[in-house]
C-alpha positions as YAML, in Angstrom:
chain: A
units: angstrom
residues:
- id: 1
  name: MET
  ca: [-23.43, 9.64, 1.56]
- id: 2
  name: ILE
  ca: [-20.75, 7.34, 0.13]
- id: 3
  name: ILE
  ca: [-18.82, 8.97, -2.72]
- id: 4
  name: THR
  ca: [-16.44, 7.34, -5.20]
- id: 5
  name: LYS
  ca: [-13.96, 8.97, -7.54]
- id: 6
  name: LYS
  ca: [-10.76, 8.15, -9.39]
- id: 7
  name: LEU
  ca: [-7.51, 9.78, -8.38]
- id: 8
  name: GLN
  ca: [-5.17, 10.95, -11.12]
- id: 9
  name: ASN
  ca: [-3.19, 7.70, -11.14]
- id: 10
  name: ASN
  ca: [-6.31, 5.50, -11.41]
- id: 11
  name: ILE
  ca: [-6.67, 4.61, -7.72]
- id: 12
  name: THR
  ca: [-10.33, 4.24, -6.74]
- id: 13
  name: LEU
  ca: [-11.21, 6.45, -3.77]
- id: 14
  name: ILE
  ca: [-14.29, 5.79, -1.64]
- id: 15
  name: TYR
  ca: [-15.14, 8.19, 1.13]
- id: 16
  name: GLU
  ca: [-17.99, 8.54, 3.59]
- id: 17
  name: LYS
  ca: [-18.12, 11.68, 5.69]
- id: 18
  name: LEU
  ca: [-19.46, 11.23, 9.22]
- id: 19
  name: PRO
  ca: [-19.61, 14.75, 10.70]
- id: 20
  name: HIS
  ca: [-20.80, 13.55, 14.13]
- id: 21
  name: VAL
  ca: [-17.44, 11.85, 14.91]
- id: 22
  name: ARG
  ca: [-13.99, 13.31, 15.58]
- id: 23
  name: SER
  ca: [-11.89, 10.51, 14.07]
- id: 24
  name: VAL
  ca: [-11.09, 9.27, 10.58]
- id: 25
  name: SER
  ca: [-10.15, 5.81, 9.33]
- id: 26
  name: ILE
  ca: [-8.17, 5.34, 6.12]
- id: 27
  name: GLY
  ca: [-7.59, 1.96, 4.47]
- id: 28
  name: CYS
  ca: [-5.36, 1.21, 1.49]
- id: 29
  name: TRP
  ca: [-6.78, -1.98, 0.02]
- id: 30
  name: PHE
  ca: [-5.50, -4.27, -2.72]
- id: 31
  name: LYS
  ca: [-7.50, -6.92, -4.50]
- id: 32
  name: ALA
  ca: [-4.76, -9.43, -3.79]
- id: 33
  name: GLY
  ca: [-4.17, -12.06, -1.16]
- id: 34
  name: SER
  ca: [-3.24, -15.69, -0.74]
- id: 35
  name: ILE
  ca: [-5.51, -16.63, -3.66]
- id: 36
  name: ASN
  ca: [-2.92, -15.02, -5.97]
- id: 37
  name: GLU
  ca: [-0.06, -17.19, -4.73]
- id: 38
  name: ASP
  ca: [1.27, -20.44, -6.16]
- id: 39
  name: ASN
  ca: [3.14, -23.45, -4.79]
- id: 40
  name: SER
  ca: [6.45, -21.57, -4.92]
- id: 41
  name: ASN
  ca: [5.41, -18.65, -2.70]
- id: 42
  name: ARG
  ca: [2.57, -19.67, -0.36]
- id: 43
  name: GLY
  ca: [2.40, -17.04, 2.38]
- id: 44
  name: ILE
  ca: [4.08, -14.23, 0.43]
- id: 45
  name: ALA
  ca: [1.12, -11.81, 0.68]
- id: 46
  name: HIS
  ca: [1.21, -12.21, 4.46]
- id: 47
  name: VAL
  ca: [4.98, -11.65, 4.54]
- id: 48
  name: ILE
  ca: [4.55, -8.50, 2.44]
- id: 49
  name: GLU
  ca: [1.98, -7.26, 4.96]
- id: 50
  name: HIS
  ca: [4.59, -7.64, 7.70]
- id: 51
  name: MET
  ca: [7.40, -6.11, 5.67]
- id: 52
  name: LEU
  ca: [5.64, -2.85, 4.85]
- id: 53
  name: PHE
  ca: [6.08, -1.94, 8.52]
- id: 54
  name: LYS
  ca: [9.82, -2.62, 8.48]
- id: 55
  name: GLY
  ca: [11.26, 0.46, 6.85]
- id: 56
  name: THR
  ca: [11.04, 2.73, 3.82]
- id: 57
  name: LYS
  ca: [13.43, 5.06, 2.01]
- id: 58
  name: ASN
  ca: [12.25, 7.78, 4.39]
- id: 59
  name: ARG
  ca: [11.42, 6.02, 7.66]
- id: 60
  name: SER
  ca: [12.86, 3.25, 9.80]
- id: 61
  name: ALA
  ca: [10.58, 0.61, 11.30]
- id: 62
  name: LYS
  ca: [10.72, 2.55, 14.57]
- id: 63
  name: ASP
  ca: [9.81, 5.79, 12.79]
- id: 64
  name: ILE
  ca: [6.74, 4.13, 11.25]
- id: 65
  name: ALA
  ca: [5.60, 2.83, 14.62]
- id: 66
  name: GLU
  ca: [6.25, 6.09, 16.45]
- id: 67
  name: GLU
  ca: [4.78, 8.51, 13.96]
- id: 68
  name: LEU
  ca: [1.21, 7.31, 14.50]
- id: 69
  name: ASP
  ca: [1.80, 6.66, 18.21]
- id: 70
  name: ASN
  ca: [2.98, 10.25, 18.63]
- id: 71
  name: VAL
  ca: [-0.43, 11.55, 17.58]
- id: 72
  name: GLY
  ca: [-2.39, 8.86, 19.44]
- id: 73
  name: GLY
  ca: [-3.29, 7.08, 16.22]
- id: 74
  name: HIS
  ca: [-3.58, 3.43, 15.28]
- id: 75
  name: LEU
  ca: [-1.76, 1.69, 12.41]
- id: 76
  name: ASN
  ca: [-2.39, -1.91, 11.41]
- id: 77
  name: ALA
  ca: [-2.87, -4.31, 8.50]
- id: 78
  name: PHE
  ca: [-4.32, -7.68, 7.60]
- id: 79
  name: THR
  ca: [-4.17, -10.18, 4.78]
- id: 80
  name: SER
  ca: [-7.06, -12.41, 3.74]
- id: 81
  name: LYS
  ca: [-7.48, -14.89, 0.93]
- id: 82
  name: GLU
  ca: [-8.75, -12.28, -1.51]
- id: 83
  name: LEU
  ca: [-7.75, -8.89, -0.07]
- id: 84
  name: THR
  ca: [-4.93, -7.06, 1.72]
- id: 85
  name: CYS
  ca: [-5.44, -3.89, 3.76]
- id: 86
  name: PHE
  ca: [-3.16, -1.35, 5.45]
- id: 87
  name: TYR
  ca: [-5.10, 1.09, 7.60]
- id: 88
  name: THR
  ca: [-4.97, 3.88, 10.16]
- id: 89
  name: ARG
  ca: [-7.36, 5.50, 12.58]
- id: 90
  name: THR
  ca: [-6.55, 8.95, 13.92]
- id: 91
  name: LEU
  ca: [-8.20, 12.09, 15.15]
- id: 92
  name: GLU
  ca: [-9.50, 14.25, 12.31]
- id: 93
  name: ASN
  ca: [-6.68, 16.80, 12.63]
- id: 94
  name: HIS
  ca: [-4.01, 14.15, 11.98]
- id: 95
  name: LEU
  ca: [-5.28, 13.14, 8.55]
- id: 96
  name: ASP
  ca: [-2.07, 14.38, 6.93]
- id: 97
  name: VAL
  ca: [0.15, 12.19, 9.12]
- id: 98
  name: ALA
  ca: [-1.90, 9.07, 8.42]
- id: 99
  name: ILE
  ca: [-1.91, 9.55, 4.65]
- id: 100
  name: ASP
  ca: [1.79, 10.37, 4.49]
- id: 101
  name: VAL
  ca: [2.78, 7.25, 6.45]
- id: 102
  name: LEU
  ca: [0.49, 4.94, 4.47]
- id: 103
  name: GLY
  ca: [1.72, 6.30, 1.13]
- id: 104
  name: ASP
  ca: [5.35, 5.97, 2.19]
- id: 105
  name: MET
  ca: [4.85, 2.35, 3.32]
- id: 106
  name: ILE
  ca: [3.16, 1.30, 0.10]
- id: 107
  name: ILE
  ca: [5.41, 3.13, -2.36]
- id: 108
  name: ASN
  ca: [8.80, 3.26, -0.66]
- id: 109
  name: SER
  ca: [9.25, 0.11, 1.43]
- id: 110
  name: THR
  ca: [12.81, -1.19, 1.04]
- id: 111
  name: PHE
  ca: [12.46, -4.88, 2.02]
- id: 112
  name: GLU
  ca: [16.00, -5.09, 3.38]
- id: 113
  name: GLU
  ca: [17.29, -8.65, 3.33]
- id: 114
  name: LYS
  ca: [18.33, -8.59, 6.98]
- id: 115
  name: MET
  ca: [14.91, -7.36, 8.05]
- id: 116
  name: LEU
  ca: [13.22, -9.86, 5.73]
- id: 117
  name: GLU
  ca: [15.07, -12.80, 7.32]
- id: 118
  name: ARG
  ca: [14.12, -11.56, 10.77]
- id: 119
  name: GLU
  ca: [10.48, -11.03, 9.89]
- id: 120
  name: LYS
  ca: [10.17, -14.44, 8.23]
- id: 121
  name: GLN
  ca: [11.06, -15.92, 11.61]
- id: 122
  name: VAL
  ca: [8.19, -13.95, 13.16]
- id: 123
  name: VAL
  ca: [5.82, -15.34, 10.52]
- id: 124
  name: LEU
  ca: [7.09, -18.88, 11.16]
- id: 125
  name: GLU
  ca: [6.32, -18.41, 14.86]
- id: 126
  name: GLU
  ca: [2.84, -17.28, 13.87]
- id: 127
  name: ILE
  ca: [2.38, -20.40, 11.74]
- id: 128
  name: ALA
  ca: [3.54, -22.56, 14.65]
- id: 129
  name: MET
  ca: [1.06, -20.80, 16.93]
- id: 130
  name: TYR
  ca: [-1.81, -21.58, 14.55]
- id: 131
  name: ASN
  ca: [-0.69, -25.20, 14.28]
- id: 132
  name: ASP
  ca: [-0.80, -25.45, 18.08]
- id: 133
  name: SER
  ca: [-4.39, -24.18, 18.16]
- id: 134
  name: PRO
  ca: [-6.95, -26.94, 17.52]
- id: 135
  name: GLU
  ca: [-9.65, -24.33, 16.83]
- id: 136
  name: ASP
  ca: [-7.54, -22.93, 13.98]
- id: 137
  name: VAL
  ca: [-6.43, -26.33, 12.67]
- id: 138
  name: VAL
  ca: [-9.94, -27.77, 12.45]
- id: 139
  name: HIS
  ca: [-11.17, -24.88, 10.25]
- id: 140
  name: GLU
  ca: [-7.97, -24.66, 8.20]
- id: 141
  name: LYS
  ca: [-8.05, -28.36, 7.35]
- id: 142
  name: LEU
  ca: [-11.71, -28.09, 6.40]
- id: 143
  name: GLU
  ca: [-11.01, -25.29, 3.91]
- id: 144
  name: GLU
  ca: [-7.98, -27.08, 2.50]
- id: 145
  name: ASN
  ca: [-10.15, -30.06, 1.61]
- id: 146
  name: VAL
  ca: [-13.46, -28.37, 0.75]
- id: 147
  name: TRP
  ca: [-11.74, -26.22, -1.89]
- id: 148
  name: LYS
  ca: [-9.03, -28.79, -2.60]
- id: 149
  name: ASN
  ca: [-6.41, -27.82, -5.22]
- id: 150
  name: HIS
  ca: [-7.91, -24.35, -5.66]
- id: 151
  name: PRO
  ca: [-5.78, -21.35, -4.58]
- id: 152
  name: ILE
  ca: [-8.40, -20.36, -2.01]
- id: 153
  name: SER
  ca: [-7.88, -23.63, -0.15]
- id: 154
  name: TYR
  ca: [-4.44, -22.70, 1.18]
- id: 155
  name: PRO
  ca: [-3.84, -20.91, 4.50]
- id: 156
  name: VAL
  ca: [-3.10, -17.19, 4.37]
- id: 157
  name: SER
  ca: [-0.01, -17.64, 6.55]
- id: 158
  name: GLY
  ca: [1.50, -20.20, 4.16]
- id: 159
  name: TYR
  ca: [3.74, -23.07, 5.19]
- id: 160
  name: LYS
  ca: [7.16, -23.28, 6.78]
- id: 161
  name: GLU
  ca: [8.65, -24.81, 3.64]
- id: 162
  name: THR
  ca: [7.30, -22.00, 1.39]
- id: 163
  name: VAL
  ca: [7.91, -19.03, 3.71]
- id: 164
  name: GLU
  ca: [11.52, -19.84, 4.63]
- id: 165
  name: PRO
  ca: [12.95, -19.54, 1.06]
- id: 166
  name: LEU
  ca: [11.12, -16.28, 0.16]
- id: 167
  name: ASN
  ca: [13.46, -13.54, -1.04]
- id: 168
  name: LYS
  ca: [13.38, -9.88, -1.98]
- id: 169
  name: LYS
  ca: [13.02, -10.55, -5.71]
- id: 170
  name: GLN
  ca: [9.96, -12.72, -5.18]
- id: 171
  name: ILE
  ca: [8.40, -9.98, -3.07]
- id: 172
  name: SER
  ca: [9.21, -7.33, -5.66]
- id: 173
  name: ASP
  ca: [7.79, -9.47, -8.47]
- id: 174
  name: PHE
  ca: [4.58, -10.23, -6.54]
- id: 175
  name: MET
  ca: [4.03, -6.57, -5.68]
- id: 176
  name: SER
  ca: [4.71, -5.46, -9.25]
- id: 177
  name: LYS
  ca: [2.13, -7.95, -10.41]
- id: 178
  name: TYR
  ca: [-0.71, -7.20, -7.98]
- id: 179
  name: TYR
  ca: [-0.04, -4.13, -5.80]
- id: 180
  name: GLN
  ca: [-0.82, -1.48, -8.40]
- id: 181
  name: PRO
  ca: [-3.10, 1.58, -8.56]
- id: 182
  name: ASP
  ca: [-5.73, -0.05, -10.78]
- id: 183
  name: ASN
  ca: [-5.98, -2.94, -8.31]
- id: 184
  name: MET
  ca: [-6.34, -0.64, -5.31]
- id: 185
  name: VAL
  ca: [-9.09, 1.06, -3.34]
- id: 186
  name: ILE
  ca: [-8.50, 3.77, -0.76]
- id: 187
  name: SER
  ca: [-11.45, 3.80, 1.63]
- id: 188
  name: VAL
  ca: [-11.99, 6.66, 4.08]
- id: 189
  name: ALA
  ca: [-14.69, 7.08, 6.71]
- id: 190
  name: GLY
  ca: [-15.02, 9.68, 9.44]
- id: 191
  name: ASN
  ca: [-14.76, 13.44, 9.81]
- id: 192
  name: PHE
  ca: [-12.53, 15.21, 7.28]
- id: 193
  name: ASP
  ca: [-12.42, 18.04, 4.78]
- id: 194
  name: GLU
  ca: [-13.09, 16.55, 1.35]
- id: 195
  name: ALA
  ca: [-10.86, 18.93, -0.59]
- id: 196
  name: GLN
  ca: [-7.98, 18.42, 1.86]
- id: 197
  name: LEU
  ca: [-8.43, 14.63, 1.72]
- id: 198
  name: ILE
  ca: [-8.15, 14.50, -2.07]
- id: 199
  name: GLN
  ca: [-5.23, 16.94, -2.14]
- id: 200
  name: LEU
  ca: [-3.28, 14.91, 0.46]
- id: 201
  name: LEU
  ca: [-3.95, 11.62, -1.31]
- id: 202
  name: GLU
  ca: [-2.94, 12.96, -4.73]
- id: 203
  name: LYS
  ca: [0.31, 14.25, -3.22]
- id: 204
  name: ALA
  ca: [1.12, 11.08, -1.27]
- id: 205
  name: PHE
  ca: [0.46, 8.70, -4.18]
- id: 206
  name: VAL
  ca: [1.57, 10.87, -7.11]
- id: 207
  name: THR
  ca: [4.54, 8.59, -7.90]
- id: 208
  name: PHE
  ca: [2.53, 5.38, -7.56]
- id: 209
  name: VAL
  ca: [1.96, 4.30, -11.18]
- id: 210
  name: GLY
  ca: [1.58, 1.03, -13.02]
- id: 211
  name: SER
  ca: [-0.97, -1.60, -13.95]
- id: 212
  name: ALA
  ca: [-1.75, -4.90, -12.28]
- id: 213
  name: GLU
  ca: [-1.53, -8.11, -14.22]
- id: 214
  name: ILE
  ca: [-4.94, -9.65, -14.76]
- id: 215
  name: VAL
  ca: [-4.85, -13.35, -13.87]
- id: 216
  name: ALA
  ca: [-8.02, -15.39, -14.36]
- id: 217
  name: ILE
  ca: [-8.82, -17.69, -11.44]
- id: 218
  name: ASP
  ca: [-11.48, -20.35, -11.85]
- id: 219
  name: ASP
  ca: [-14.31, -20.41, -9.33]
- id: 220
  name: PRO
  ca: [-13.70, -22.80, -6.43]
- id: 221
  name: VAL
  ca: [-15.74, -26.02, -6.45]
- id: 222
  name: PHE
  ca: [-17.06, -27.38, -3.17]
- id: 223
  name: GLN
  ca: [-15.92, -30.93, -2.38]
- id: 224
  name: THR
  ca: [-17.19, -33.18, 0.38]
- id: 225
  name: CYS
  ca: [-14.61, -34.65, 2.75]
- id: 226
  name: ASP
  ca: [-14.18, -36.44, 6.06]
- id: 227
  name: ILE
  ca: [-10.92, -35.33, 7.69]
- id: 228
  name: VAL
  ca: [-9.59, -36.30, 11.11]
- id: 229
  name: ASN
  ca: [-6.44, -34.79, 12.64]
- id: 230
  name: TYR
  ca: [-5.06, -36.25, 15.84]
- id: 231
  name: LYS
  ca: [-3.49, -33.91, 18.38]
- id: 232
  name: ASP
  ca: [-2.77, -34.00, 22.09]
- id: 233
  name: VAL
  ca: [-6.01, -32.26, 23.09]
- id: 234
  name: GLU
  ca: [-8.48, -32.64, 25.92]
- id: 235
  name: GLN
  ca: [-11.53, -31.78, 23.82]
- id: 236
  name: THR
  ca: [-12.74, -32.71, 20.36]
- id: 237
  name: TYR
  ca: [-13.26, -29.96, 17.78]
- id: 238
  name: LEU
  ca: [-15.73, -30.23, 14.90]
- id: 239
  name: SER
  ca: [-16.07, -28.03, 11.81]
- id: 240
  name: MET
  ca: [-18.67, -28.95, 9.21]
- id: 241
  name: ALA
  ca: [-19.42, -27.23, 5.91]
- id: 242
  name: PHE
  ca: [-22.22, -27.13, 3.34]
- id: 243
  name: ASN
  ca: [-21.90, -25.53, -0.06]
- id: 244
  name: ALA
  ca: [-23.44, -22.04, -0.12]
- id: 245
  name: TYR
  ca: [-23.22, -18.70, -1.94]
- id: 246
  name: GLY
  ca: [-20.55, -16.17, -2.72]
- id: 247
  name: TYR
  ca: [-20.29, -12.56, -1.61]
- id: 248
  name: ASP
  ca: [-21.84, -11.40, -4.87]
- id: 249
  name: ASP
  ca: [-25.05, -13.45, -4.46]
- id: 250
  name: ASP
  ca: [-28.03, -11.71, -2.86]
- id: 251
  name: ARG
  ca: [-29.38, -15.08, -1.68]
- id: 252
  name: ARG
  ca: [-26.80, -14.84, 1.10]
- id: 253
  name: PHE
  ca: [-29.15, -12.50, 3.00]
- id: 254
  name: ALA
  ca: [-31.76, -15.25, 3.33]
- id: 255
  name: LEU
  ca: [-28.94, -17.65, 4.17]
- id: 256
  name: LEU
  ca: [-27.83, -15.32, 6.97]
- id: 257
  name: ALA
  ca: [-31.34, -15.44, 8.39]
- id: 258
  name: ALA
  ca: [-31.44, -19.23, 8.13]
- id: 259
  name: SER
  ca: [-28.04, -19.56, 9.79]
- id: 260
  name: ASN
  ca: [-29.10, -17.18, 12.54]
- id: 261
  name: ILE
  ca: [-32.19, -19.26, 13.35]
- id: 262
  name: PHE
  ca: [-30.25, -22.51, 13.11]
- id: 263
  name: GLY
  ca: [-27.11, -21.68, 15.06]
- id: 264
  name: GLY
  ca: [-26.64, -17.95, 15.36]
- id: 265
  name: GLY
  ca: [-26.80, -17.44, 19.09]
- id: 266
  name: MET
  ca: [-27.81, -18.70, 22.51]
- id: 267
  name: SER
  ca: [-31.49, -18.94, 21.53]
- id: 268
  name: SER
  ca: [-30.78, -20.78, 18.25]
- id: 269
  name: LYS
  ca: [-32.01, -24.28, 17.55]
- id: 270
  name: LEU
  ca: [-28.55, -25.85, 17.81]
- id: 271
  name: PHE
  ca: [-27.56, -24.13, 21.02]
- id: 272
  name: GLN
  ca: [-30.84, -24.83, 22.77]
- id: 273
  name: HIS
  ca: [-30.97, -28.47, 21.71]
- id: 274
  name: VAL
  ca: [-27.37, -29.63, 21.87]
- id: 275
  name: ARG
  ca: [-26.01, -27.52, 24.71]
- id: 276
  name: GLU
  ca: [-28.95, -26.44, 26.86]
- id: 277
  name: GLU
  ca: [-31.18, -29.54, 26.63]
- id: 278
  name: LYS
  ca: [-28.55, -32.26, 26.26]
- id: 279
  name: GLY
  ca: [-25.40, -30.66, 27.69]
- id: 280
  name: LEU
  ca: [-23.20, -32.32, 25.06]
- id: 281
  name: VAL
  ca: [-20.99, -29.36, 24.05]
- id: 282
  name: TYR
  ca: [-19.34, -26.29, 25.49]
- id: 283
  name: THR
  ca: [-19.78, -24.36, 22.24]
- id: 284
  name: ILE
  ca: [-21.86, -24.85, 19.09]
- id: 285
  name: GLY
  ca: [-23.18, -22.63, 16.34]
- id: 286
  name: SER
  ca: [-23.20, -21.79, 12.66]
- id: 287
  name: THR
  ca: [-21.70, -19.01, 10.57]
- id: 288
  name: ILE
  ca: [-21.42, -18.04, 6.90]
- id: 289
  name: GLN
  ca: [-18.08, -17.93, 5.08]
- id: 290
  name: ALA
  ca: [-18.38, -16.05, 1.79]
- id: 291
  name: TYR
  ca: [-15.79, -15.45, -0.90]
- id: 292
  name: LYS
  ca: [-16.44, -13.60, -4.14]
- id: 293
  name: ASN
  ca: [-17.74, -16.57, -6.12]
- id: 294
  name: ASN
  ca: [-18.52, -19.25, -3.58]
- id: 295
  name: GLY
  ca: [-19.05, -19.82, 0.10]
- id: 296
  name: MET
  ca: [-20.14, -22.20, 2.81]
- id: 297
  name: LEU
  ca: [-22.45, -22.62, 5.75]
- id: 298
  name: ASN
  ca: [-20.16, -23.63, 8.61]
- id: 299
  name: VAL
  ca: [-21.32, -25.55, 11.68]
- id: 300
  name: TYR
  ca: [-18.81, -25.79, 14.52]
- id: 301
  name: ALA
  ca: [-18.76, -27.42, 17.95]
- id: 302
  name: GLY
  ca: [-16.40, -28.33, 20.79]
- id: 303
  name: MET
  ca: [-17.08, -31.27, 23.08]
- id: 304
  name: ASN
  ca: [-15.80, -34.26, 24.99]
- id: 305
  name: LYS
  ca: [-14.68, -36.94, 22.55]
- id: 306
  name: LYS
  ca: [-17.23, -39.44, 23.86]
- id: 307
  name: HIS
  ca: [-20.07, -37.14, 22.77]
- id: 308
  name: LEU
  ca: [-18.99, -36.74, 19.14]
- id: 309
  name: ASP
  ca: [-21.36, -39.27, 17.57]
- id: 310
  name: GLU
  ca: [-24.33, -37.97, 19.51]
- id: 311
  name: VAL
  ca: [-23.51, -34.37, 18.60]
- id: 312
  name: LEU
  ca: [-23.33, -35.30, 14.91]
- id: 313
  name: SER
  ca: [-26.69, -37.06, 15.23]
- id: 314
  name: CYS
  ca: [-28.24, -34.00, 16.90]
- id: 315
  name: ILE
  ca: [-26.95, -31.69, 14.17]
- id: 316
  name: GLU
  ca: [-28.48, -33.98, 11.54]
- id: 317
  name: VAL
  ca: [-31.83, -34.05, 13.35]
- id: 318
  name: ASP
  ca: [-31.89, -30.27, 13.73]
- id: 319
  name: MET
  ca: [-30.88, -29.74, 10.12]
- id: 320
  name: ILE
  ca: [-33.65, -32.05, 8.85]
- id: 321
  name: GLU
  ca: [-36.18, -30.28, 11.07]
- id: 322
  name: MET
  ca: [-35.00, -26.90, 9.85]
- id: 323
  name: ARG
  ca: [-35.36, -28.05, 6.25]
- id: 324
  name: ASP
  ca: [-38.68, -29.89, 6.56]
- id: 325
  name: LYS
  ca: [-40.59, -27.61, 8.94]
- id: 326
  name: SER
  ca: [-41.45, -24.05, 8.05]
- id: 327
  name: ILE
  ca: [-39.96, -21.40, 10.28]
- id: 328
  name: THR
  ca: [-42.47, -19.30, 12.19]
- id: 329
  name: ASP
  ca: [-43.22, -15.62, 11.75]
- id: 330
  name: ALA
  ca: [-41.71, -15.03, 15.18]
- id: 331
  name: GLU
  ca: [-38.46, -16.83, 14.26]
- id: 332
  name: LEU
  ca: [-38.07, -14.85, 11.06]
- id: 333
  name: HIS
  ca: [-38.86, -11.57, 12.80]
- id: 334
  name: LYS
  ca: [-36.28, -12.26, 15.50]
- id: 335
  name: ALA
  ca: [-33.65, -13.24, 12.93]
- id: 336
  name: LYS
  ca: [-34.24, -10.02, 11.01]
- id: 337
  name: GLN
  ca: [-33.97, -7.92, 14.16]
- id: 338
  name: GLN
  ca: [-30.73, -9.65, 15.14]
- id: 339
  name: LEU
  ca: [-29.25, -9.21, 11.67]
- id: 340
  name: LYS
  ca: [-30.18, -5.53, 11.58]
- id: 341
  name: SER
  ca: [-28.87, -4.92, 15.09]
- id: 342
  name: GLY
  ca: [-25.62, -6.67, 14.23]
- id: 343
  name: LEU
  ca: [-25.32, -4.63, 11.05]
- id: 344
  name: ILE
  ca: [-25.97, -1.26, 12.66]
- id: 345
  name: MET
  ca: [-23.87, -1.86, 15.76]
- id: 346
  name: GLY
  ca: [-21.12, -3.38, 13.66]
- id: 347
  name: LEU
  ca: [-20.92, -0.25, 11.50]
- id: 348
  name: GLU
  ca: [-20.85, 2.32, 14.27]
- id: 349
  name: SER
  ca: [-17.07, 2.79, 14.17]
- id: 350
  name: THR
  ca: [-15.24, 4.63, 11.39]
- id: 351
  name: THR
  ca: [-12.98, 1.61, 10.86]
- id: 352
  name: ALA
  ca: [-15.96, -0.69, 10.34]
- id: 353
  name: ARG
  ca: [-17.48, 1.71, 7.81]
- id: 354
  name: MET
  ca: [-14.17, 2.01, 6.00]
- id: 355
  name: ASN
  ca: [-13.86, -1.80, 5.91]
- id: 356
  name: SER
  ca: [-17.39, -2.44, 4.72]
- id: 357
  name: ASN
  ca: [-17.25, 0.08, 1.87]
- id: 358
  name: ALA
  ca: [-13.91, -1.22, 0.57]
- id: 359
  name: ARG
  ca: [-14.87, -4.90, 0.74]
- id: 360
  name: THR
  ca: [-18.14, -4.30, -1.06]
- id: 361
  name: MET
  ca: [-16.47, -2.33, -3.83]
- id: 362
  name: LEU
  ca: [-13.63, -4.81, -4.32]
- id: 363
  name: LEU
  ca: [-15.74, -7.97, -4.17]
- id: 364
  name: ARG
  ca: [-19.00, -6.72, -5.69]
- id: 365
  name: ASN
  ca: [-17.92, -3.62, -7.64]
- id: 366
  name: LYS
  ca: [-20.78, -1.67, -6.10]
- id: 367
  name: LEU
  ca: [-21.67, 0.06, -2.86]
- id: 368
  name: PHE
  ca: [-24.54, -0.30, -0.42]
- id: 369
  name: ASP
  ca: [-25.41, 2.15, 2.31]
- id: 370
  name: GLN
  ca: [-27.05, 1.05, 5.55]
- id: 371
  name: ASP
  ca: [-30.56, 1.73, 4.23]
- id: 372
  name: ASP
  ca: [-29.93, -0.56, 1.23]
- id: 373
  name: LEU
  ca: [-28.79, -3.38, 3.51]
- id: 374
  name: MET
  ca: [-31.71, -2.89, 5.90]
- id: 375
  name: LYS
  ca: [-34.13, -3.16, 2.98]
- id: 376
  name: LYS
  ca: [-32.51, -6.38, 1.81]
- id: 377
  name: ILE
  ca: [-32.89, -7.86, 5.29]
- id: 378
  name: ASP
  ca: [-36.48, -6.64, 5.64]
- id: 379
  name: SER
  ca: [-37.38, -8.21, 2.28]
- id: 380
  name: ILE
  ca: [-36.45, -11.75, 3.40]
- id: 381
  name: THR
  ca: [-39.54, -14.00, 3.41]
- id: 382
  name: GLN
  ca: [-40.34, -17.40, 4.88]
- id: 383
  name: LYS
  ca: [-40.39, -18.70, 1.30]
- id: 384
  name: ASP
  ca: [-36.83, -17.40, 0.79]
- id: 385
  name: VAL
  ca: [-35.59, -19.18, 3.91]
- id: 386
  name: ALA
  ca: [-37.41, -22.38, 2.95]
- id: 387
  name: LYS
  ca: [-35.70, -22.35, -0.46]
- id: 388
  name: ILE
  ca: [-32.32, -21.85, 1.23]
- id: 389
  name: THR
  ca: [-32.78, -24.72, 3.65]
- id: 390
  name: THR
  ca: [-34.01, -27.02, 0.87]
- id: 391
  name: ASP
  ca: [-30.91, -26.26, -1.21]
- id: 392
  name: ILE
  ca: [-28.25, -26.15, 1.51]
- id: 393
  name: PHE
  ca: [-29.41, -27.93, 4.67]
- id: 394
  name: VAL
  ca: [-28.74, -31.39, 3.23]
- id: 395
  name: TYR
  ca: [-26.78, -33.43, 5.75]
- id: 396
  name: ASP
  ca: [-25.52, -35.98, 3.23]
- id: 397
  name: THR
  ca: [-23.66, -33.25, 1.29]
- id: 398
  name: LYS
  ca: [-21.55, -32.20, 4.27]
- id: 399
  name: ALA
  ca: [-17.81, -31.83, 4.55]
- id: 400
  name: ILE
  ca: [-16.36, -32.59, 7.99]
- id: 401
  name: SER
  ca: [-13.11, -31.77, 9.74]
- id: 402
  name: ILE
  ca: [-12.35, -33.08, 13.25]
- id: 403
  name: VAL
  ca: [-9.44, -32.51, 15.60]
- id: 404
  name: THR
  ca: [-9.33, -35.00, 18.43]
- id: 405
  name: SER
  ca: [-7.03, -37.14, 20.56]
- id: 406
  name: LYS
  ca: [-6.08, -40.69, 19.65]
...
């Protein structure tokens, strides 16, 4: 059972006890990410993620790293466009260590200028690494243009020219604005004593008070585009998008089934046609990218440059066929089984459960257990998929990003 409650300082706590495991995962989540940045501080949420590991009033950066290592635990973090998470996974008897370290990082980080300058260089190296990766560039450029001029269009890592000038005051201001108890979820999954968990959390976060500033952000609007970036590459990389649904739209379940049939694996229509029958690509498929209030169906492929036009033609043919011909009972059944298998196997770790519960609460303000999700998948009909393909599988509404050689 997934339980929610409010801690004394208005932090939302979600916990799911899994008595059959011996570990526990704890995530401190904020409903803040690169979408909350502006042109003066692109990349600041990602820099803050790095800096929370670099020392507090009570611990040095080395202390933070060693304290979880000493008990065989795992400490990490990530920043996305809409969310930021700091999380641990430890054995059940080290719950106190995990909570104490997480609370100290979030409340007491010092952001020393010397450490900030050093860590910004690490982030700049990370940005350079992404820019050297054609697979990253092709998707990043697609999002920049599909959601053009909306905060969600910008890369999480930011840009060299916005990261380099960041200073301690900007970080402090950004955290004061968004990293507050009422904008936070603590998600816990695994084996633990409920009373001890709540007592430890109340103690660790007792001094964490304040309210986040509410900033209205308009929904992103999908825009078609045709973007080509030239790099010194041996292969050509294609990323194509079609306007779809947000995380809070239940039609995304039928879309997941449609995407699975179309390009979800080695037996999908795209893979069998374009790779197996024609041998035009080394990789091809489709995925769903969902944000809170909008999303996209993404088709991606990698190939020799000389095959690009034929690959595009094949994708169009397969998309028209998918839209105009009804899927079979067997195709829908297989898609449902694959979605359910992916769901169940993907939620078998405590960290995955912790992630799923927090994301659903922050982006949908509700919770679903596995049975709820299985029922939603089971309820998908051929009519649902047909409606999805009619609305979304329209080749002329595509947005395209290509990375290739000159």
